[in-house]
C-alpha positions as CSV (number, residue, x, y, z in Angstrom):
1,X,25.5,30.9,-5.5
2,X,26.0,27.1,-5.7
3,X,26.1,26.9,-2.0
4,X,22.9,28.9,-1.8
5,X,21.1,26.7,-4.4
6,X,22.3,23.6,-2.6
7,X,21.0,24.9,0.7
8,X,17.6,25.8,-0.8
9,X,17.4,22.4,-2.6
10,X,18.2,20.6,0.6
11,X,15.6,22.6,2.6
12,X,13.0,22.0,-0.1
13,X,13.6,18.2,-0.1
14,X,13.4,18.1,3.8
15,X,10.2,20.1,3.7
16,X,8.7,17.7,1.1
17,X,9.7,14.7,3.2
18,X,8.1,16.3,6.2
19,X,5.0,17.0,4.3
20,X,4.8,13.3,3.2
21,X,5.4,11.9,6.6
22,X,2.3,10.3,8.1
23,X,0.5,12.1,10.8
24,X,-0.7,8.8,12.2
25,X,1.0,5.5,12.2
26,X,-1.3,2.5,12.9
27,X,0.3,-0.7,14.4
28,X,-1.9,-3.6,13.5
29,X,-1.0,-7.1,14.7
30,X,-2.7,-10.4,14.0
31,X,-2.1,-14.0,15.0
32,X,-2.8,-15.8,11.6
33,X,-0.5,-16.3,8.6
34,X,-0.1,-13.9,5.7
35,X,-2.1,-16.2,3.3
36,X,-5.2,-15.9,5.6
37,X,-8.2,-13.7,5.1
38,X,-7.4,-11.5,8.1
39,X,-4.1,-10.5,6.6
40,X,-5.5,-10.1,3.1
41,X,-8.4,-8.0,4.4
42,X,-5.9,-5.8,6.2
43,X,-4.1,-5.2,2.9
44,X,-7.5,-3.9,1.6
45,X,-7.7,-1.6,4.7
46,X,-4.1,-0.4,4.4
47,X,-4.4,0.4,0.7
48,X,-7.7,2.3,1.2
49,X,-6.6,4.3,4.3
50,X,-3.2,5.2,3.1
51,X,-4.4,6.3,-0.4
52,X,-7.6,8.1,0.7
53,X,-5.7,10.0,3.5
54,X,-3.0,11.1,1.0
55,X,-0.4,9.5,3.2
56,X,-1.6,11.2,6.5
57,X,-2.2,7.7,7.9
58,X,0.3,4.8,7.6
59,X,-0.6,1.2,8.4
60,X,2.0,-1.3,9.6
61,X,0.8,-4.9,9.7
62,X,2.5,-7.5,11.8
63,X,1.3,-11.1,11.0
64,X,1.6,-14.5,12.6
65,X,1.9,-13.4,16.2
66,X,5.0,-11.3,15.8
67,X,3.9,-8.8,18.4
68,X,1.3,-10.7,20.4
69,X,0.3,-14.4,20.4
70,X,-3.1,-14.5,21.9
71,X,-6.3,-12.3,21.8
72,X,-5.8,-11.4,25.4
73,X,-2.3,-10.1,24.8
74,X,-3.3,-8.3,21.7
75,X,-6.4,-6.6,23.2
76,X,-4.2,-5.5,26.2
77,X,-1.9,-3.9,23.7
78,X,-4.8,-2.0,22.1
79,X,-6.0,-0.8,25.5
80,X,-2.5,0.4,26.4
81,X,-2.0,2.1,23.1
82,X,0.9,-0.1,22.0
83,X,-1.3,-1.4,19.2
84,X,-4.1,0.4,17.3
85,X,-6.3,-2.2,15.5
86,X,-6.9,-5.9,16.1
87,X,-9.4,-8.7,15.2
88,X,-10.8,-10.7,18.1
89,X,-14.0,-12.6,18.4
90,X,-17.4,-12.1,19.9
91,X,-16.6,-15.0,22.3
92,X,-13.4,-13.2,23.4
93,X,-15.2,-9.9,24.0
94,X,-17.5,-11.9,26.4
95,X,-14.5,-12.1,28.8
96,X,-14.7,-8.3,29.2
97,X,-18.4,-7.7,28.9
98,X,-20.5,-10.9,29.5
99,X,-23.8,-9.8,27.9
100,X,-22.1,-9.8,24.4
101,X,-22.0,-13.6,24.8
102,X,-25.6,-13.5,23.8
103,X,-24.5,-13.0,20.2
104,X,-22.5,-16.3,20.4
105,X,-25.3,-18.5,21.7
106,X,-25.8,-21.6,19.5
107,X,-28.3,-21.7,16.6
108,X,-29.7,-18.2,17.0
109,X,-28.5,-16.7,13.7
110,X,-29.9,-18.7,10.8
111,X,-27.8,-17.6,7.9
112,X,-25.3,-15.1,6.5
113,X,-27.8,-12.7,5.2
114,X,-29.5,-12.3,8.6
115,X,-26.2,-12.1,10.4
116,X,-24.9,-9.3,8.0
117,X,-28.2,-7.4,8.5
118,X,-28.0,-7.6,12.3
119,X,-24.3,-6.5,12.5
120,X,-24.8,-4.0,9.7
121,X,-27.2,-2.0,11.9
122,X,-25.1,1.0,13.0
123,X,-27.5,1.9,15.9
124,X,-27.3,-1.6,17.3
125,X,-23.6,-1.8,16.9
126,X,-23.1,1.6,18.3
127,X,-25.0,0.6,21.5
128,X,-22.8,-2.5,21.8
129,X,-19.7,-0.3,21.3
130,X,-20.6,1.9,24.2
131,X,-21.1,-1.0,26.5
132,X,-17.8,-2.6,25.5
133,X,-16.0,0.7,26.1
134,X,-17.3,0.8,29.7
135,X,-16.0,-2.7,30.5
136,X,-12.9,-2.7,28.3
137,X,-11.6,0.9,28.3
138,X,-10.0,2.2,25.1
139,X,-11.3,-0.8,23.2
140,X,-13.5,0.6,20.5
141,X,-15.6,-1.9,18.5
142,X,-15.5,-0.9,14.9
143,X,-17.3,-3.8,13.1
144,X,-18.4,-7.4,13.5
145,X,-17.6,-9.2,10.3
146,X,-17.4,-12.8,9.1
147,X,-14.4,-14.7,10.4
148,X,-14.1,-17.9,8.3
149,X,-17.7,-18.9,7.9
150,X,-19.8,-20.9,10.4
151,X,-18.6,-23.0,13.3
152,X,-19.1,-26.8,12.7
153,X,-18.0,-29.9,14.6
154,X,-15.0,-31.6,13.1
155,X,-13.4,-34.7,14.6
156,X,-10.5,-37.0,14.1
157,X,-11.9,-40.5,14.8
158,X,-15.7,-40.5,14.4
159,X,-18.6,-38.8,12.6
160,X,-21.0,-36.7,14.7
161,X,-24.6,-37.2,13.6
162,X,-26.3,-36.6,17.0
163,X,-25.5,-35.0,20.3
164,X,-24.9,-38.5,21.7
165,X,-21.9,-38.8,19.3
166,X,-20.1,-36.0,21.1
167,X,-20.3,-37.7,24.5
168,X,-16.8,-38.0,26.0
169,X,-15.0,-36.3,23.1
170,X,-12.4,-33.7,23.9
171,X,-13.3,-30.7,21.7
172,X,-11.1,-27.7,21.3
173,X,-12.9,-24.4,22.0
174,X,-11.9,-20.8,22.3
175,X,-11.4,-19.7,25.9
176,X,-15.0,-18.4,26.2
177,X,-17.7,-19.7,28.6
178,X,-20.5,-20.0,26.0
179,X,-18.5,-22.1,23.6
180,X,-17.3,-24.3,26.5
181,X,-20.8,-24.7,27.9
182,X,-22.2,-25.8,24.5
183,X,-19.7,-28.7,24.4
184,X,-20.5,-29.6,28.0
185,X,-24.3,-29.7,27.4
186,X,-23.7,-32.0,24.4
187,X,-21.7,-34.4,26.7
188,X,-18.2,-33.5,25.5
189,X,-15.1,-32.2,27.3
190,X,-14.4,-28.6,26.3
191,X,-10.6,-28.0,26.0
192,X,-9.6,-24.3,25.5
193,X,-6.5,-24.1,23.3
194,X,-5.0,-20.9,21.8
195,X,-5.2,-20.6,18.0
196,X,-1.4,-21.1,17.3
197,X,-1.5,-24.4,19.2
198,X,-4.6,-26.0,17.6
199,X,-2.7,-27.8,14.8
200,X,-0.4,-29.6,17.2
201,X,-3.2,-30.4,19.6
202,X,-5.1,-32.1,16.8
203,X,-2.1,-34.0,15.3
204,X,-0.9,-35.3,18.7
205,X,-4.4,-36.3,20.0
206,X,-4.6,-33.8,22.8
207,X,-8.1,-33.2,21.5
208,X,-10.5,-35.3,19.4
209,X,-11.9,-32.4,17.4
210,X,-12.6,-28.8,17.1
211,X,-15.3,-26.3,16.3
212,X,-14.3,-24.3,13.3
213,X,-15.4,-23.3,9.8
214,X,-14.1,-25.2,6.8
215,X,-12.1,-22.3,5.5
216,X,-10.1,-22.1,8.7
217,X,-9.7,-25.8,8.9
218,X,-8.2,-26.1,5.4
219,X,-6.2,-22.9,5.5
220,X,-4.4,-24.0,8.6
221,X,-4.0,-27.6,7.5
222,X,-6.2,-29.0,10.3
223,X,-7.6,-31.4,7.8
224,X,-4.3,-33.3,7.9
225,X,-5.7,-34.7,11.3
226,X,-9.4,-34.2,11.0
227,X,-11.4,-36.9,9.1
228,X,-15.0,-36.0,9.8
229,X,-17.1,-32.8,9.6
230,X,-20.7,-32.2,10.5
231,X,-22.3,-29.1,9.0
232,X,-24.5,-28.2,12.0
233,X,-23.6,-24.5,11.7
234,X,-24.1,-23.8,15.4
235,X,-22.4,-20.4,15.5
236,X,-21.7,-17.5,13.2
237,X,-17.9,-16.8,13.3
238,X,-18.2,-13.1,14.3
239,X,-14.9,-11.4,13.9
240,X,-14.9,-8.3,16.3
241,X,-12.5,-5.7,15.1
242,X,-11.4,-3.2,17.8
243,X,-9.5,0.1,17.6
244,X,-7.6,2.1,20.1
245,X,-10.3,4.6,21.2
246,X,-7.9,7.4,22.1
247,X,-6.1,7.1,18.7
248,X,-9.4,7.2,16.8
249,X,-10.8,10.2,18.8
250,X,-7.5,12.1,18.3
251,X,-8.1,12.2,14.5
252,X,-9.9,14.9,12.6
253,X,-13.3,14.1,11.3
254,X,-12.1,13.7,7.8
255,X,-9.5,11.1,8.8
256,X,-12.1,9.4,11.0
257,X,-14.2,9.0,7.9
258,X,-11.3,7.5,6.0
259,X,-10.8,5.0,8.8
260,X,-14.5,4.1,8.9
261,X,-14.8,3.8,5.1
262,X,-11.6,1.7,5.0
263,X,-13.1,-0.7,7.6
264,X,-16.2,-0.8,5.5
265,X,-14.2,-1.9,2.4
266,X,-12.4,-4.4,4.6
267,X,-15.7,-5.7,5.8
268,X,-16.9,-6.3,2.2
269,X,-13.8,-8.5,1.6
270,X,-14.3,-10.4,4.8
271,X,-18.0,-11.1,4.1
272,X,-17.3,-12.3,0.6
273,X,-14.2,-14.4,1.3
274,X,-15.8,-17.5,3.0
275,X,-18.5,-17.7,0.4
276,X,-15.9,-17.6,-2.3
277,X,-13.5,-20.0,-0.6
278,X,-15.9,-22.6,0.9
279,X,-16.5,-24.7,-2.2
280,X,-12.8,-25.4,-2.9
281,X,-12.1,-25.9,0.9
282,X,-14.7,-28.6,1.0
283,X,-13.2,-30.2,-2.0
284,X,-9.7,-30.1,-0.4
285,X,-11.1,-31.7,2.7
286,X,-12.6,-34.5,0.7
287,X,-9.5,-35.1,-1.4
288,X,-7.5,-35.5,1.9
289,X,-9.9,-38.4,2.7
290,X,-12.3,-36.4,4.9
291,X,-16.0,-37.1,5.1
292,X,-18.6,-34.3,5.3
293,X,-22.1,-34.8,6.7
294,X,-25.0,-32.5,6.3
295,X,-27.6,-33.1,9.1
296,X,-31.2,-33.6,8.3
297,X,-33.8,-31.1,9.7
298,X,-34.7,-33.6,12.4
299,X,-31.0,-34.0,13.4
300,X,-30.5,-30.3,13.5
301,X,-33.5,-29.9,15.8
302,X,-32.0,-32.5,18.1
303,X,-28.8,-30.4,18.4
304,X,-30.8,-27.3,19.0
305,X,-32.9,-29.0,21.8
306,X,-29.8,-30.5,23.4
307,X,-28.1,-27.1,23.5
308,X,-31.1,-25.2,24.8
309,X,-29.7,-25.2,28.4
310,X,-26.8,-23.0,27.2
311,X,-29.3,-20.1,26.9
312,X,-30.5,-20.7,30.5
313,X,-26.8,-20.8,31.6
314,X,-26.2,-17.5,29.9
315,X,-29.2,-15.8,31.6
316,X,-28.3,-17.2,35.0
317,X,-24.7,-16.0,34.8
318,X,-25.4,-12.6,33.3
319,X,-28.6,-11.6,35.1
320,X,-31.0,-9.0,34.0
321,X,-28.5,-7.2,31.8
322,X,-27.7,-10.4,29.9
323,X,-31.4,-11.2,29.5
324,X,-32.0,-7.7,28.1
325,X,-29.3,-7.9,25.5
326,X,-30.4,-11.4,24.5
327,X,-33.9,-10.1,23.9
328,X,-32.4,-7.1,22.0
329,X,-30.4,-9.5,19.9
330,X,-33.4,-11.7,19.2
331,X,-35.4,-8.7,18.3
332,X,-32.8,-7.5,15.8
333,X,-32.8,-11.0,14.2
334,X,-36.6,-11.0,13.8
335,X,-36.5,-7.5,12.3
336,X,-33.9,-8.5,9.8
337,X,-35.8,-11.7,9.0
338,X,-39.0,-9.7,8.3
339,X,-37.1,-7.3,6.1
340,X,-35.6,-10.1,4.1
341,X,-38.9,-11.8,3.8
342,X,-40.4,-8.5,2.5
343,X,-37.7,-8.5,-0.2
344,X,-38.6,-12.1,-1.1
345,X,-42.3,-11.1,-1.4
346,X,-41.3,-8.3,-3.8
347,X,-39.1,-10.6,-5.9
348,X,-41.6,-13.4,-6.1
349,X,-44.4,-11.2,-7.4
């Protein structure tokens, strides 16, 4: 009798364990530290997905470049199925499908609210997703969220108040043509450097500055070397989150919904974080001896005019397809601006 009860108990325990085992395990790498917003947002995603799926989905997060050290390596892992979910940038996606570089052209997106409206349009994002999948198979674009605020010029030795001030400076960029071309048009020397190497490049004088948001600068201690920052806001830091397409399509619709809803919850965190963190980040930059400059309307216009050839370069290198997607992007921006203005009109009455 005791042996029978023991056997039944053992069987029951094994069955319970099997029932609780995840049907899907998601391997999620990233290249930033665990204190950063990407890691924290992934904890939001992990908590949501695991709890809402009743344990059918398990999320394993690998921070700080444990599994891959560059966006190129990580995306290759997503494509091959080694990894399942990863955050890259709009600029990096441009290396796979050039027309998406239109979204990274300088001074097109005016503010957070318009950017969130544009990237929140599911029809627009769905069309972009289909194009990315054609050029980067198995790389499913899930969302474009905020990635540390807005890109601004930050330098080690001199303040930038006009395009002429950039002349001759070595500016760190991401390895993307649009960002490099912007620095070229402003007279600087674009220097592509991978993210884990930026701190050393700044501290050793390999570069004279970088193009990043204040949150990233302070969070990664770049302000230990940077002394000047110009709030020109030339680009929205669009974080492009991609998912292994085969893994996503292998799930049932109810689990797909859990994934999509979990990413939506993660997106809420990512959009709010820079707005919440910017004030204290600026204060930390100043306390370290840094100087922050907010350009006048005339100075901003000078930057916009000096960078205008970047759009011509984009159209020239991407052809009719690039021009079409640029026009589509500009149309989405105008639609969102009109919608927001309509909301102002209602509020102001």
